[in-house]
C-alpha positions as a printed Julia matrix, in Angstrom:
471×3 Matrix{Float64}:
 148.05   12.66  179.58
 146.35   11.73  176.26
 147.84   13.27  173.15
 145.78   13.57  170.03
 147.65   11.65  167.35
 148.9    13.73  164.4
 147.2    12.55  161.22
 149.41   12.53  158.03
 147.69   13.91  154.9
 146.47   11.39  152.46
 148.4    10.93  149.16
 145.46   12.63  147.41
 145.98   15.85  149.51
 149.73   15.89  148.52
 148.77   15.39  144.83
 146.19   18.27  145.11
 148.86   20.51  146.68
 151.18   19.69  143.92
 148.52   20.55  141.16
 147.51   23.97  142.78
 148.42   26.7   140.33
 151.16   29.13  141.1
 150.0    32.56  141.97
 150.11   34.88  138.84
 153.13   37.08  138.64
 152.81   40.74  139.8
 151.81   43.29  137.26
 154.91   45.45  136.81
 154.14   49.07  136.43
 156.37   51.91  135.2
 155.11   55.42  135.87
 156.26   58.65  133.93
 155.52   61.66  136.07
 155.36   62.19  139.88
 153.27   65.35  140.01
 149.75   65.64  141.34
 148.43   62.5   139.73
 151.48   60.36  139.97
 151.98   61.08  143.75
 148.29   60.34  144.27
 148.57   57.0   142.45
 151.5    56.06  144.64
 149.58   57.03  147.81
 146.34   55.19  147.05
 148.1    52.08  145.78
 150.17   51.86  148.94
 147.27   52.6   151.16
 144.8    50.12  149.62
 147.45   47.58  148.31
 145.78   44.39  149.7
 142.35   45.37  148.49
 143.5    46.33  145.07
 145.5    43.09  144.74
 142.55   41.05  145.76
 140.29   42.68  143.25
 142.84   42.56  140.6
 143.74   38.87  141.21
 147.3    39.56  141.32
 149.75   42.09  142.83
 150.26   45.39  141.22
 153.68   47.0   141.79
 155.33   50.09  140.65
 158.79   49.03  139.8
 160.14   51.99  137.92
 159.47   55.72  137.81
 160.78   58.28  135.27
 160.84   62.0   136.09
 163.1    64.96  135.15
 164.2    65.4   138.74
 164.75   61.93  140.27
 165.58   63.39  143.72
 162.28   65.28  143.82
 160.53   62.09  142.53
 161.97   60.06  145.28
 160.82   62.59  147.91
 157.29   62.59  146.42
 157.29   58.91  146.67
 158.46   58.59  150.27
 161.98   57.49  149.32
 160.45   55.16  146.49
 161.56   51.88  148.3
 162.35   49.17  145.82
 161.58   51.39  142.83
 164.14   52.17  139.96
 164.37   55.95  139.36
 164.96   56.9   135.75
 165.63   60.33  134.26
 164.61   59.26  130.66
 160.87   58.39  130.21
 161.6    56.79  126.78
 163.98   54.29  128.62
 161.16   53.41  130.92
 158.63   53.11  127.97
 160.92   50.48  126.4
 162.02   48.75  129.62
 161.57   44.88  129.31
 160.95   44.84  133.03
 157.79   46.79  132.82
 154.39   45.48  131.69
 152.36   48.63  131.94
 153.24   52.31  131.39
 151.47   55.01  133.23
 151.81   58.33  131.34
 151.05   61.06  133.9
 153.41   63.78  132.86
 151.11   65.6   130.35
 151.82   67.34  127.18
 151.27   66.24  123.54
 154.81   66.16  122.12
 157.23   64.07  123.97
 154.26   62.21  125.74
 153.19   60.88  122.26
 156.69   59.39  121.73
 156.52   57.73  125.14
 153.07   56.17  124.54
 153.81   55.22  120.96
 157.1    53.5   122.07
 155.48   51.78  124.87
 152.69   50.19  122.69
 155.13   49.1   120.0
 157.21   47.39  122.64
 154.28   45.34  123.77
 153.27   47.34  126.79
 149.84   48.4   127.81
 149.37   52.16  128.58
 147.28   53.98  131.12
 147.12   57.79  130.69
 145.28   60.79  132.18
 146.33   63.0   129.31
 143.2    64.29  127.56
 145.17   66.75  125.4
 147.33   64.0   124.0
 144.46   61.77  123.2
 142.24   64.54  121.64
 145.22   65.42  119.46
 146.76   62.14  118.62
 144.18   59.58  119.95
 143.35   58.17  116.5
 146.93   57.3   115.7
 147.7    55.89  119.04
 144.48   53.79  119.12
 145.54   52.37  115.75
 149.05   51.54  117.17
 147.46   49.86  120.17
 145.17   47.72  117.88
 148.05   46.72  115.63
 150.19   45.53  118.54
 147.22   43.98  120.6
 147.81   46.37  123.42
 145.28   48.43  125.64
 145.42   52.15  125.71
 143.26   53.04  128.74
 142.45   56.71  129.73
 139.35   56.72  132.19
 141.13   59.41  134.21
 141.46   61.66  131.14
 137.78   62.74  130.91
 136.04   63.19  134.27
 138.46   62.27  136.97
 137.02   59.65  139.32
 133.68   59.49  137.4
 133.76   56.37  135.18
 132.16   57.88  132.08
 134.41   56.15  129.53
 133.61   52.72  131.0
 129.92   53.52  131.03
 129.89   54.51  127.31
 132.26   51.6   126.08
 130.86   48.95  128.34
 127.73   49.7   130.41
 125.9    51.27  127.6
 127.45   49.28  124.73
 124.11   47.83  123.57
 122.61   51.37  123.27
 122.33   53.79  120.44
 123.64   57.12  122.07
 121.69   60.12  120.91
 123.01   62.94  123.05
 125.3    63.83  125.97
 125.78   66.99  127.82
 128.24   67.58  130.68
 129.93   70.0   133.06
 133.51   68.71  132.51
 135.72   71.37  133.88
 135.86   71.8   137.59
 137.8    75.08  137.53
 135.22   76.87  135.41
 132.33   75.38  137.4
 133.8    76.6   140.72
 134.0    80.02  139.17
 130.43   80.04  137.99
 129.24   78.65  141.36
 130.79   81.6   143.12
 129.51   84.05  140.69
 125.92   82.62  141.24
 126.14   81.96  145.03
 128.09   85.1   146.07
 127.37   87.52  143.42
 130.96   87.83  142.37
 132.27   89.06  139.09
 134.41   86.82  136.91
 137.79   88.34  137.98
 136.99   88.13  141.65
 135.75   84.56  141.41
 138.85   83.52  139.45
 141.12   85.16  142.05
 139.55   83.1   144.73
 139.66   79.9   142.72
 143.41   80.45  142.33
 143.85   81.17  146.01
 142.28   77.88  146.86
 144.18   75.93  144.26
 141.24   75.26  141.97
 142.76   77.47  139.1
 146.19   77.55  137.81
 148.21   80.88  137.66
 147.48   80.79  133.87
 143.79   79.59  133.76
 143.32   79.77  129.97
 143.21   75.96  129.41
 140.22   75.71  131.73
 138.26   79.09  131.47
 138.62   79.33  127.72
 136.93   75.89  127.24
 139.95   74.11  125.93
 140.04   71.28  128.56
 136.24   70.67  128.15
 136.68   70.46  124.37
 139.44   67.81  124.64
 137.06   65.77  126.88
 134.11   66.29  124.58
 136.07   65.13  121.56
 136.91   61.85  123.26
 133.31   61.3   124.61
 131.79   61.84  121.18
 134.22   59.46  119.61
 133.11   56.75  122.14
 129.4    57.67  121.9
 128.92   57.86  118.09
 131.69   55.69  116.77
 133.18   58.68  115.07
 136.83   59.82  114.73
 138.16   62.17  117.36
 137.36   65.5   115.89
 138.91   68.19  118.22
 139.17   70.57  115.32
 135.31   70.41  114.73
 134.36   71.4   118.28
 132.91   74.86  118.65
 134.6    76.33  121.79
 133.72   79.41  123.87
 134.89   80.07  127.47
 133.44   82.04  130.31
 135.91   85.02  130.56
 133.31   87.39  129.07
 130.51   86.38  131.42
 129.25   89.37  133.58
 127.83   89.16  137.04
 124.54   90.56  135.58
 124.34   87.67  133.04
 124.37   85.22  135.93
 121.86   87.22  137.94
 119.44   87.59  134.91
 119.61   83.86  134.34
 118.84   83.25  137.96
 115.82   85.68  137.84
 114.45   83.56  135.07
 114.96   80.32  136.73
 118.26   79.11  135.27
 121.93   78.62  136.32
 124.69   79.35  133.88
 126.99   76.41  133.29
 130.06   75.84  130.86
 128.46   72.91  128.99
 129.99   70.35  126.63
 127.31   69.02  124.24
 127.45   66.33  121.52
 124.09   65.48  119.95
 123.2    63.34  117.03
 120.52   64.76  114.67
 119.05   64.36  111.19
 120.2    67.08  108.83
 119.08   67.1   105.14
 118.61   63.47  105.16
 121.76   62.39  106.78
 123.14   62.24  110.38
 125.06   65.18  111.71
 126.71   65.68  115.06
 126.7    68.82  117.15
 130.0    69.37  119.01
 130.01   72.43  121.15
 131.45   73.9   124.41
 130.05   77.22  125.66
 128.24   78.88  128.51
 124.47   78.1   128.56
 121.51   78.42  130.64
 120.28   75.22  132.41
 116.94   74.98  134.33
 117.96   75.69  138.05
 116.54   72.32  139.18
 118.28   70.21  136.57
 120.96   67.8   137.97
 123.63   69.63  135.83
 122.53   73.01  137.37
 122.92   71.6   140.91
 126.71   70.56  140.43
 128.58   72.99  142.78
 132.19   73.8   142.96
 134.73   71.63  141.13
 132.27   68.72  140.71
 131.9    67.03  137.12
 128.71   65.74  135.75
 127.55   63.98  132.45
 124.1    63.18  131.27
 123.9    60.59  128.55
 120.74   59.81  126.6
 120.36   56.54  124.89
 117.49   54.52  123.16
 117.28   51.54  125.54
 118.6    52.78  128.8
 117.09   56.27  128.59
 118.86   58.94  130.48
 121.75   58.19  132.86
 123.53   60.72  134.91
 127.1    60.49  136.44
 128.72   62.84  138.69
 131.78   63.12  141.12
 135.08   64.65  141.65
 136.48   65.53  138.29
 139.98   66.42  139.14
 142.52   66.34  142.0
 145.22   63.93  143.04
 143.43   61.01  144.61
 140.16   61.18  142.58
 142.17   61.02  139.4
 144.33   58.3   140.78
 141.29   56.36  141.56
 140.5    56.18  137.87
 144.05   55.37  136.94
 144.24   52.5   139.27
 140.81   51.18  138.08
 142.34   50.89  134.54
 145.32   49.12  136.08
 142.99   46.6   137.88
 141.28   45.97  134.55
 144.71   45.19  132.87
 145.85   43.01  135.79
 142.71   40.77  135.11
 143.74   40.2   131.59
 145.34   36.88  130.77
 149.06   36.86  129.93
 149.52   40.5   130.39
 153.24   40.44  130.09
 153.24   38.18  126.99
 154.42   39.8   123.79
 151.54   38.06  121.97
 148.41   40.25  121.37
 145.71   39.75  123.93
 142.96   39.85  121.35
 140.53   42.77  120.53
 138.99   43.2   123.96
 137.44   46.58  124.76
 138.21   48.93  121.8
 140.3    52.04  122.61
 137.63   54.54  121.2
 134.49   52.52  121.79
 133.8    50.4   118.7
 135.97   48.01  116.47
 134.15   49.04  113.25
 134.36   52.86  113.11
 131.62   54.7   111.31
 132.27   56.95  108.38
 133.01   60.36  109.73
 129.57   61.93  110.15
 129.05   65.65  109.24
 129.49   68.1   112.11
 126.77   70.58  112.22
 128.32   74.1   112.18
 127.44   76.22  115.24
 125.74   78.78  113.0
 123.01   76.14  112.37
 122.58   74.92  115.87
 119.1    75.89  117.05
 118.6    76.88  120.77
 116.5    79.39  122.7
 118.47   82.47  123.61
 118.42   84.87  126.6
 118.79   88.5   125.28
 119.71   90.88  128.04
 119.23   94.6   126.92
 121.23   97.13  128.99
 119.87  100.5   127.87
 121.21  103.9   128.36
 117.62  105.24  128.48
 114.24  103.8   128.77
 113.31  101.15  126.21
 110.04  100.65  124.29
 109.18   96.97  124.84
 106.82   96.93  121.91
 109.36   98.48  119.57
 111.89   95.86  120.63
 109.62   92.98  120.06
 108.58   94.21  116.58
 112.31   94.64  115.71
 112.97   91.04  116.65
 110.12   89.87  114.71
 111.3    91.47  111.6
 114.55   89.41  112.01
 112.49   86.2   112.31
 113.13   85.8   116.03
 110.12   85.1   118.2
 110.04   86.03  121.89
 108.38   83.54  124.33
 108.93   85.3   127.61
 109.91   88.79  128.73
 110.45   90.56  132.0
 112.35   93.58  133.5
 115.23   93.5   135.83
 116.67   96.18  138.23
 119.16   98.51  136.65
 122.77   97.33  136.61
 123.85  100.61  138.19
 121.91  103.04  140.56
 120.05  105.63  138.69
 120.18  103.61  135.39
 117.4   102.4   133.2
 115.99   98.89  133.94
 117.19   95.92  131.96
 114.82   94.2   129.6
 115.12   90.36  129.59
 113.83   88.35  126.73
 113.73   84.58  126.28
 113.38   83.55  122.52
 111.96   80.61  120.81
 114.7    78.24  119.32
 116.54   79.98  116.61
 119.64   79.2   114.54
 122.77   80.6   116.27
 123.64   82.7   113.16
 120.15   84.26  113.08
 120.1    85.02  116.85
 123.55   86.66  116.56
 122.44   88.74  113.59
 119.21   89.82  115.31
 121.11   90.78  118.41
 123.55   92.98  116.49
 120.66   94.68  114.57
 118.68   95.16  117.86
 121.73   96.75  119.44
 122.08   99.18  116.59
 118.35   99.94  116.49
 117.94  100.57  120.22
 121.36  101.91  121.29
 121.27   99.37  124.1
 123.95   96.87  124.63
 122.57   93.42  123.89
 124.07   90.51  125.82
 123.18   87.05  124.4
 123.38   83.61  126.15
 122.14   80.31  124.83
 119.46   78.3   126.68
 120.38   74.61  126.35
 117.88   72.52  124.42
 119.86   69.3   123.92
 117.6    66.28  124.19
 119.75   64.84  126.97
 118.62   67.79  129.1
 115.04   68.4   127.9
 113.97   64.75  128.77
 114.97   65.63  132.29
 113.07   68.9   132.67
C-alpha cells in the first residue's frame, strides 16, 4: 500500500514559527462588590468568555474579588473558582497582581478612597458609580490624568446605552448644543403606569416596588437625585465644563397627581421626568441650563414613547444633527454589558499592566482642554411653556382667568375644559401658556390661585431645542 511521504517543514517555516509573537498576557481584573452589577459582570463574562476575549485581543480574567462577606461573595460567583477572595477593598485596589479595578460597590466615601488608591498605584478603574463621579469626578479625573490611567464609567449613566462613548468619541467633532433624556428607570416605570393604567403615584410606586423596579426607600430615584448625578456627568462631557452637581435644579415626581397626567394626555402630551442640559446665549455670554424635573413631552416624541424602565437620551449637535439613544438603563446584565465594554476597551490598550503612563487617550470627562466654567442659568430664568390646571371649588369665568394672567404678563395659547376630578364637582380649566420665565409663571400661578380660589397646578412643557427639532 502506498503511503504518502511526510514532508518536513522548510527552515523558513521554523524561523517564522520562532518569530511569531507570544499572545498578550491576560488582563487581570479585581472586582469590588458582588451585588446586582458584580454578579451580572461575572455571569456575562463567563457566558461570553470566548467572544469577549476575541474582541478584546486578549483574555480578560477576574482574579480577585473584594466584598464585606466573602462567603456570600463566593456563593454569588458560583464558588469563584480560581479567584482570590478579599475582605478589604483597599487591599485589592493596591494589589500588584491586578491590572484593572472594577468598583461596583457604590457610595461616595470609601469608594473614593478605593478608586483614588487604584489610580495612584497605576491601575485603570471601571465604575458604575454615578454618585461617586458626580461628587468627586473632577478630582478623580485629575488623578487619572496625572498617573496616565483610565477612569471609565459607561455603566454609570444609562446602563447598557453607550451615551458616554457617543459624546466622547462618536460625536467628538461636534459642537453639542443640547441634550434631554429620561435617565431613571424607576421614575419612568411609575409614570408609565400612571398614564397607562390611571394609577396614582402611591399605587404606581407600590407596584414598582413589588416588581423590583423600586427600592424600599425610593427617594434616590423618585426625587430626581439619580437623574441629576447622570446629568452632571453628561453635561461635563457635552460642554467641556466641570462636573456641577451643585448647579443642577432638581425636582422629583412625588407630587404628581393622577389628574396632572390625565390633563397632559388630553392635550396630546406625556409626562416624563426629564434631565435637560442646554447651551444658550445669555447677555452676551454662554450659559448652560441644568435641570431635572417632570415635564410635558409631545405624545409622539421618541422620549414620550419610552415605556417602563427604559432609558433614552436625545443629543443635538451642529454637524450630526439629532441623535437618539435608548435601551435598558438598569439591571444586572444590562449594566454588566457596559462595564465589560469598558474592560474590552482597556484590554485593547498597549502595555495595560505597565507602570508607565499609556498617554492621553480618551479624556475622562470628554476633553483635554477644559473650558472655563460657563454660567449656569438659574431655573427662575429658564423659559418654557406651562400647563396650568385649575381645580375650582365652583364654576370659573374663563375670560376673567385669561385677563388675570395677561395682567401678570403670561399669554395663553390654548385652553380647554376637562371633566371634574370628583363627581359633582366643577370642570377643570386647562391652559397652555406661551413660553415664560419660570419665576414669572410661578408668580402668576400663585396670584391666579389667590384671585380665583381655585387650586392651580403647574407643569412645564419642554421646549429644549433637542426636542423641538424632533416635533
